Each structure stands twice: as C-alpha cells, then as structure tokens.
LOLOLUM-485527 format. One record per residue (C-alpha): x, y, z; residue in one letter. Coordinates in nm, 4 decimals, always signed. Example, Ala and Ser with C-alpha at 12.3 -4.5 7.8 and 13.67 -1.06 7.14 Angstrom:
      east     north        up  type
   +1.2300   -0.4500   +0.7800     A
   +1.3670   -0.1060   +0.7140     S
This chain:
      east     north        up  type
  +27.1131   +4.0773  +17.5941     M
  +26.9753   +4.2612  +17.2730     T
  +26.7374   +4.1527  +16.9933     L
  +27.0397   +4.2232  +16.7511     N
  +27.2904   +3.9962  +16.9587     Q
  +27.0110   +3.7122  +16.8961     L
  +27.0352   +3.7829  +16.5348     K
  +27.4234   +3.7793  +16.5162     Y
  +27.4165   +3.4476  +16.6978     V
  +27.1842   +3.2940  +16.4716     I
  +27.3675   +3.4193  +16.1646     E
  +27.7053   +3.3273  +16.2702     I
  +27.5618   +2.9811  +16.3498     A
  +27.4230   +2.9364  +16.0107     R
  +27.7353   +3.0543  +15.8060     T
  +27.9806   +2.8963  +16.0359     G
  +28.2058   +3.2185  +15.9879     S
  +28.2499   +3.5625  +16.1650     I
  +28.3329   +3.7287  +15.8390     N
  +28.0572   +3.6027  +15.6308     K
  +27.8042   +3.6756  +15.9033     A
  +27.9488   +4.0386  +15.9402     A
  +27.8982   +4.0613  +15.5609     S
  +27.5452   +3.9308  +15.5519     N
  +27.4404   +4.1593  +15.8589     L
  +27.6160   +4.4623  +15.7000     F
  +27.8356   +4.5125  +16.0060     I
  +28.2032   +4.5138  +16.0548     S
  +28.3582   +4.2228  +16.1481     Q
  +28.5194   +4.3890  +16.4909     P
  +28.1802   +4.5185  +16.5975     V
  +28.0098   +4.1815  +16.5458     L
  +28.3165   +3.9933  +16.7341     S
  +28.2760   +4.2425  +17.0165     A
  +27.8875   +4.2076  +17.0546     S
  +27.9373   +3.8525  +17.0737     I
  +28.1936   +3.8533  +17.3370     K
  +27.9882   +4.1010  +17.5455     S
  +27.7038   +3.8244  +17.5036     L
  +27.9198   +3.5390  +17.6299     E
  +28.0074   +3.7475  +17.9194     T
  +27.6765   +3.8128  +18.0209     E
  +27.5790   +3.4503  +17.9626     C
  +27.8757   +3.3183  +18.1780     G
  +27.9634   +3.0781  +17.9368     K
  +28.1306   +3.0835  +17.5760     P
  +27.8664   +3.0289  +17.2612     L
  +28.1268   +2.9576  +16.9888     F
  +28.4450   +2.7665  +16.9927     S
  +28.7107   +2.8831  +16.7499     R
  +28.9802   +2.6485  +16.5873     S
  +29.1788   +2.6280  +16.2789     N
  +28.8590   +2.4721  +16.1338     R
  +28.6619   +2.7728  +16.1747     G
  +28.3892   +2.8735  +16.4373     I
  +28.1211   +2.6479  +16.5784     E
  +27.8934   +2.6353  +16.8407     L
  +27.9535   +2.4904  +17.1701     T
  +27.7360   +2.2550  +17.3676     P
  +27.5908   +2.5578  +17.5656     F
  +27.5657   +2.7387  +17.2142     G
  +27.3511   +2.4785  +17.0728     K
  +27.1092   +2.5090  +17.3387     V
  +27.1127   +2.8755  +17.3533     F
  +27.0296   +2.8577  +16.9766     L
  +26.7391   +2.5919  +17.0170     S
  +26.5841   +2.8701  +17.2664     Y
  +26.6539   +3.1852  +17.0793     I
  +26.5751   +3.0632  +16.7284     T
  +26.1706   +3.0366  +16.7698     P
  +26.1841   +3.3556  +16.9724     I
  +26.3576   +3.5574  +16.7014     H
  +26.1237   +3.4130  +16.4363     M
  +25.8182   +3.5132  +16.6162     Q
  +25.9639   +3.8572  +16.6970     L
  +26.0315   +3.9067  +16.3242     C
  +25.6702   +3.7921  +16.2453     Q
  +25.5541   +4.0519  +16.5070     L
  +25.7515   +4.3207  +16.3678     D
  +25.6089   +4.2459  +16.0218     D
  +25.2483   +4.2681  +16.1348     M
  +25.3131   +4.5790  +16.3539     I
  +25.5407   +4.8045  +16.1307     F
  +25.5199   +4.7181  +15.7863     K
  +25.2771   +4.9208  +15.6022     E
  +25.2898   +4.7487  +15.2680     Q
  +24.9863   +4.5835  +15.1442     K
  +24.9432   +4.2250  +15.2957     K
  +25.0045   +3.9679  +15.0177     P
  +24.6811   +3.7683  +14.9257     Q
  +24.8619   +3.4544  +14.9557     H
  +25.1028   +3.3476  +15.2301     H
  +25.2992   +3.0054  +15.3003     L
  +25.5663   +2.9202  +15.5241     T
  +25.7516   +2.5986  +15.4565     I
  +25.9901   +2.4251  +15.7117     A
  +26.1983   +2.1630  +15.5424     S
  +26.5080   +1.9496  +15.5677     N
  +26.7062   +2.1491  +15.3136     G
  +26.5493   +2.0016  +14.9972     F
  +26.6475   +2.1333  +14.6550     H
  +26.3161   +2.0756  +14.5366     F
  +26.1338   +2.3140  +14.7820     I
  +26.3118   +2.6025  +14.5916     S
  +26.1310   +2.4686  +14.2646     N
  +25.7835   +2.4443  +14.4336     I
  +25.8161   +2.8072  +14.5544     C
  +25.9368   +2.9434  +14.2426     S
  +25.6293   +2.7593  +14.0574     E
  +25.3890   +2.9233  +14.3155     L
  +25.5314   +3.2594  +14.2904     Y
  +25.5091   +3.2559  +13.9042     K
  +25.1304   +3.1749  +13.9624     K
  +25.0353   +3.4158  +14.2007     Y
  +25.2582   +3.7117  +14.1634     Q
  +24.9933   +3.9198  +14.0119     S
  +24.7702   +3.8643  +14.3125     E
  +25.0535   +3.9087  +14.5673     G
  +25.2318   +3.6288  +14.7589     I
  +25.4620   +3.5834  +15.0324     K
  +25.6540   +3.2566  +15.0809     L
  +25.8797   +3.1611  +15.3599     E
  +26.1133   +2.8732  +15.3258     S
  +26.2940   +2.7955  +15.6474     R
  +26.5696   +2.5021  +15.6636     E
  +26.5415   +2.2913  +15.9809     A
  +26.7079   +1.9701  +16.0632     F
  +26.6585   +1.6830  +16.3092     G
  +26.3374   +1.7296  +16.4773     I
  +26.3569   +2.1222  +16.4539     E
  +26.1136   +2.1211  +16.1561     A
  +25.8594   +1.9522  +16.3803     L
  +25.9036   +2.2294  +16.6366     N
  +25.8522   +2.5091  +16.3519     L
  +25.5343   +2.3597  +16.2728     V
  +25.4175   +2.3057  +16.6423     S
  +25.4960   +2.6597  +16.7291     N
  +25.2816   +2.7887  +16.4175     Q
  +25.5967   +2.9382  +16.2911     I
  +25.5759   +2.7022  +15.9578     A
  +25.2449   +2.6102  +15.8337     E
  +25.3761   +2.2728  +15.6945     I
  +25.6963   +2.0751  +15.7430     G
  +25.8551   +1.8577  +15.4773     I
  +26.0848   +1.6035  +15.6281     I
  +26.2792   +1.3057  +15.5678     R
  +26.3214   +1.0075  +15.8423     Q
  +26.5394   +0.7235  +15.8327     W
  +26.3153   +0.4021  +15.8650     S
  +26.5106   +0.2988  +16.1752     C
  +26.4114   +0.6014  +16.3600     Y
  +26.0212   +0.5982  +16.2703     K
  +25.9128   +0.5330  +16.6322     N
  +26.1025   +0.8453  +16.7315     L
  +25.9424   +1.0635  +16.4959     Y
  +25.6122   +0.8922  +16.5662     S
  +25.6461   +0.9755  +16.9438     S
  +25.7517   +1.3368  +16.8561     Q
  +25.4427   +1.3722  +16.6371     C
  +25.2204   +1.2662  +16.9135     R
  +25.4125   +1.4680  +17.1728     A
  +25.3658   +1.8044  +16.9524     L
  +25.0257   +1.7362  +16.8655     N
  +25.1172   +1.6934  +16.4956     L
  +24.9810   +1.4681  +16.1891     E
  +25.2412   +1.3165  +15.9502     Y
  +25.1409   +1.2181  +15.6099     Y
  +25.4045   +0.9808  +15.4336     P
  +25.4758   +1.0645  +15.0739     I
  +25.7530   +0.8463  +14.9277     T
  +26.0397   +0.6093  +15.0291     R
  +26.3785   +0.6272  +14.8832     L
  +26.7031   +0.4426  +14.8720     N
  +26.9821   +0.5374  +15.0975     I
  +27.2793   +0.7028  +14.9271     A
  +27.5674   +0.8916  +14.9585     V
  +27.6609   +1.1913  +14.7435     T
  +28.0077   +1.2948  +14.6425     V
  +28.1673   +1.5898  +14.4338     G
  +28.4167   +1.6443  +14.1626     T
  +28.6864   +1.6552  +14.4438     G
  +28.6289   +1.2944  +14.5122     S
  +28.7669   +0.9820  +14.3051     P
  +28.4255   +0.8178  +14.3531     L
  +28.2660   +1.0997  +14.1547     F
  +28.3997   +0.9348  +13.8330     Y
  +28.2994   +0.5865  +13.9326     R
  +28.0751   +0.4695  +13.6359     K
  +27.8429   +0.2202  +13.8369     E
  +27.5452   +0.3934  +14.0263     S
  +27.5889   +0.2178  +14.3494     S
  +27.8845   +0.1831  +14.5951     I
  +27.9733   -0.0572  +14.8799     S
  +28.0391   +0.0570  +15.2311     R
  +28.4076   -0.0722  +15.1893     D
  +28.4729   +0.1786  +14.9214     M
  +28.3852   +0.4615  +15.1467     L
  +28.6428   +0.3784  +15.4145     K
  +28.9358   +0.5555  +15.3009     P
  +28.7231   +0.9157  +15.2561     Y
  +28.6121   +1.1544  +15.5333     P
  +28.2197   +1.2143  +15.6206     M
  +28.0570   +1.5732  +15.5736     V
  +27.7298   +1.6050  +15.7710     M
  +27.5072   +1.8368  +15.9467     Y
  +27.5576   +1.9035  +16.3152     D
  +27.2339   +1.7366  +16.4285     Y
  +27.3832   +1.4030  +16.2994     M
  +27.7298   +1.4482  +16.4880     D
  +27.5503   +1.4416  +16.8263     S
  +27.2048   +1.3609  +16.9675     G
  +26.9556   +1.1001  +16.9070     P
  +27.0446   +1.0642  +16.5092     F
  +27.4222   +1.0465  +16.5556     A
  +27.4204   +0.6556  +16.5571     D
  +27.2913   +0.6375  +16.1992     I
  +27.6118   +0.5626  +16.0631     F
  +27.6754   +0.2771  +16.3112     E
  +27.3269   +0.1571  +16.2105     K
  +27.4145   +0.1501  +15.8261     L
  +27.7803   +0.0121  +15.9140     K
  +27.9201   +0.2857  +15.7896     L
  +28.2984   +0.4059  +15.8912     S
  +28.4652   +0.6763  +15.7089     G
  +28.8529   +0.7564  +15.7425     S
  +28.8048   +0.8565  +16.1112     G
  +28.7755   +1.2239  +15.9764     S
  +28.4601   +1.4287  +15.9748     R
  +28.3422   +1.7819  +15.8838     I
  +28.0442   +1.8938  +16.0638     V
  +27.8547   +2.2064  +15.9568     T
  +27.5103   +2.3633  +16.0154     S
  +27.4839   +2.4939  +15.6251     S
  +27.3636   +2.2969  +15.3462     R
  +27.5734   +2.5241  +15.1094     S
  +27.8794   +2.4417  +15.3079     V
  +27.8279   +2.0724  +15.2580     I
  +27.8192   +2.1151  +14.8692     Y
  +28.0911   +2.3276  +14.8499     E
  +28.3031   +2.0965  +15.0514     I
  +28.1985   +1.8202  +14.8241     L
  +28.3241   +1.9955  +14.5285     E
  +28.6572   +2.0697  +14.6678     H
  +28.7700   +1.7515  +14.8782     C
  +28.6878   +1.3614  +14.8733     D
  +28.4315   +1.3857  +15.1488     A
  +28.0905   +1.2132  +15.0915     W
  +27.7510   +1.3018  +15.2408     Y
  +27.5016   +1.0835  +15.3317     L
  +27.1603   +1.1328  +15.1305     N
  +26.8677   +0.9775  +14.9603     S
  +26.8591   +0.8601  +14.6096     N
  +26.6210   +1.0801  +14.4316     Y
  +26.6601   +0.9421  +14.0652     T
  +26.3595   +0.6819  +14.0972     Y
  +26.1228   +0.9659  +14.1294     S
  +26.2903   +1.2915  +14.0182     I
  +26.5047   +1.3787  +13.7157     P
  +26.8518   +1.5007  +13.8360     V
  +26.8277   +1.8257  +13.6549     E
  +26.4623   +1.8825  +13.8480     E
  +26.6572   +1.8713  +14.1766     I
  +26.9305   +2.0920  +14.1006     N
  +27.0343   +2.2482  +13.7643     K
  +27.3743   +2.2986  +13.9012     A
  +27.3901   +1.9325  +14.0310     A
  +27.6648   +1.8290  +13.7630     H
  +27.9158   +1.9186  +14.0364     H
  +27.7731   +1.6012  +14.2628     Q
  +27.7103   +1.2550  +14.1961     K
  +27.4578   +1.0315  +14.4140     T
  +27.5372   +0.6767  +14.4507     L
  +27.3021   +0.4097  +14.5913     T
  +27.4684   +0.2471  +14.8784     L
  +27.4399   -0.1432  +14.8188     S
  +27.3026   -0.3998  +15.0345     D
  +27.1425   -0.1671  +15.2654     C
  +26.8068   -0.2599  +15.4430     D
  +26.7487   +0.0935  +15.5869     I
  +26.5450   +0.3254  +15.3789     T
  +26.4415   +0.7072  +15.4142     S
  +26.0952   +0.8307  +15.3846     E
  +25.9770   +1.1684  +15.2691     I
  +25.6489   +1.3090  +15.4201     G
  +25.5053   +1.6099  +15.5614     W
  +25.3576   +1.7349  +15.9028     V
  +25.0919   +1.9744  +15.9940     K
  +24.9187   +2.0687  +16.3085     S
  +24.6551   +1.8574  +16.4145     K
  +24.4183   +2.1570  +16.5394     E
  +24.4599   +2.3798  +16.2351     L
  +24.3172   +2.3242  +15.8803     P
  +24.5595   +2.3722  +15.5794     L
  +24.5097   +2.6679  +15.3594     S
  +24.4490   +2.6483  +14.9911     P
  +24.8101   +2.7502  +14.9166     L
  +24.9522   +2.4737  +15.1485     A
  +24.7308   +2.2011  +14.9841     E
  +24.8645   +2.3217  +14.6654     E
  +25.2177   +2.3202  +14.7572     A
  +25.1745   +1.9654  +14.8967     I
  +25.0068   +1.8288  +14.5882     K
  +25.2891   +1.9726  +14.3820     M
  +25.5607   +1.8017  +14.5980     I
  +25.3499   +1.4726  +14.5678     R
  +25.3434   +1.5082  +14.2145     D
  +25.7330   +1.5616  +14.1800     L
  +25.8114   +1.2904  +14.4355     L
  +25.5877   +1.0106  +14.4074     I
  +25.7155   +0.7303  +14.1584     P
  +25.4504   +0.4763  +14.0369     N
  +25.5728   +0.1923  +14.2647     T
  +25.6765   +0.3691  +14.5693     W
  +25.3818   +0.5580  +14.6696     E
  +25.2990   +0.5663  +15.0306     L
  +24.9430   +0.6141  +15.2028     S
  +24.8284   +0.6832  +15.5434     G
  +24.8932   +0.9105  +15.8321     R
  +25.0276   +0.9044  +16.1885     I
  +24.8214   +1.1457  +16.3897     K
  +24.9357   +1.3245  +16.7000     G
C-alpha cells in the first residue's frame, strides 16, 4: 500500500469517475485502474463497485476511506511543513464545511484583504459528522455544519464525545432544490408540497443514503419516485439537477442571503420551501474545546454570522463538549 494509492482512492471517491480522477491526478486511466486493482488485491476486498451508473465505494470502501482520509490530510500537512521552502504565510485558516456556497465568498473576501501580507486558506468539504472529526483531529480549525432539528441530540452527543464546542448561528426552513431539467423549476410559487415531489427521483449525498441520517426522508414524510441518485460530490448534484428532473433536499437561505450572494450561477437552480414542515435546519460552527480561535478564524465566523443571520432568526448559546 502506497501513499499514491491512498490519494488515488480519495480522488476516485470524490469524483465518482475513474476517467475524471485520472485527469485530475495527471496519470493515465489504465495506470490508475491497475493501481486500484493492486490495492484491492492487497486488501482482499473490493473498494469500488462498477455499474452502468459509474463507480462508487463498496461498504468496505467507505470504511477504508474514513480511515485513510485523515491520514492522507495529515501527511500532506507534514509534507508542507518539511519540504516546502516557500515563505510561510502570515495568516492561515482551514475551514471544514458541509459544502456551503457561501464559504467560497468568505474565503475570497479574506484573500483580498490579506493577500499582500500572505495568506493560506483551506476549505475542506465534509459531510455528516466528518466535519466534526476534522476539527477534533485538528485538521481544520473550525467546522461550519448544518444539522436537522430532528438530529440535534445526535450532534450534541458527538460534540461531547469529540470534546468540541458548538455555537448555533441561524435556523432555516427545509426546502428542496430543483434544476432546469425539472418541471418544478418553472413553478411560480415559492413553496411546494410533498405530494408534488412523488413523481420525481431524489439526488443526495452518500451519507444520507445509509447510516444514522438515512431516515431523514422518512422523518420528513418524503417519498420520491422510488429512484435515487447518490454521490459524494456537490458538483455532481448540481450538474444532475440541471440535466434531469431530480430534486435535492436543502435549506432555504432566501430569508438571510440574497440568491446572488449564494451562487452567482444559481439561475440554473431554484429552491422551494417544503410546506407544512415542522423540522428545521440549523447552521452553526464548531471548534476544539481545548484550543483558542485564531484572529483569522474569529474574523471568518463574524463574516459568516453577518451573512447568515436575519433579524428574527438569530440563535444564541453554545453546546459544550
């Protein structure tokens, strides 16, 4: 087992495609396939399953990925520390988040402000409780997470177990996002009922397909056409929404953030509030209980709060680990 093989597994899992991974890694597809086959032989179990829908992690592959991801990240950080001779940036911040569009805006603004002094910003997408693990392992300084209100106790227990502090920021309505490939995109109303979603398939992150959060659709009393598309990539979700009639479970940010501030290319998607829903989503941030925040992290959190908090939905307090 080599470090390159770990990197290959992570990239294939991220892209969901051998060809895309090979292109991103600047190696040929046959070389990448042979390397993964060799690793699977060494492990004695397949890491990926291949079908007409593409390539995805096997159950064993998901466990394997959960172990190697923090190892790979830490090795990359060690490599940066030992071998890079470039001047260390004066400012450094790593944010783990659940793939929010607004994190890109925050990073851009921080870069513009500190580029003359030197700044290194790392934004890592992490879903489910993975963002908590990145902060707990000190790979990320802060984590920006979204939790459904029905899972609040689960997140609280995870924060306590990982010795983290959680600070809520804002609460949002549950919504669904559709793209131009869906007839629902052209709906004039800003809300939608559960029954209207039944003819159409769901697209979702893999952590919502299995595991402790997989019953969210049952809790929300949502049942699609019986078909679903599962991926680990945010970009794949939005590409699918543009080309087929699937819908994606989301939060309605329109109370607090103008659509153009979320994503200037968002004219290809439309978010509709789920009507008669007593479950909400909450966005908050986590930090290690033992470590103080850097000034840059404090500034980033203030920017996120200013961007997210509407006048009537602001939350206060924290949950300590």
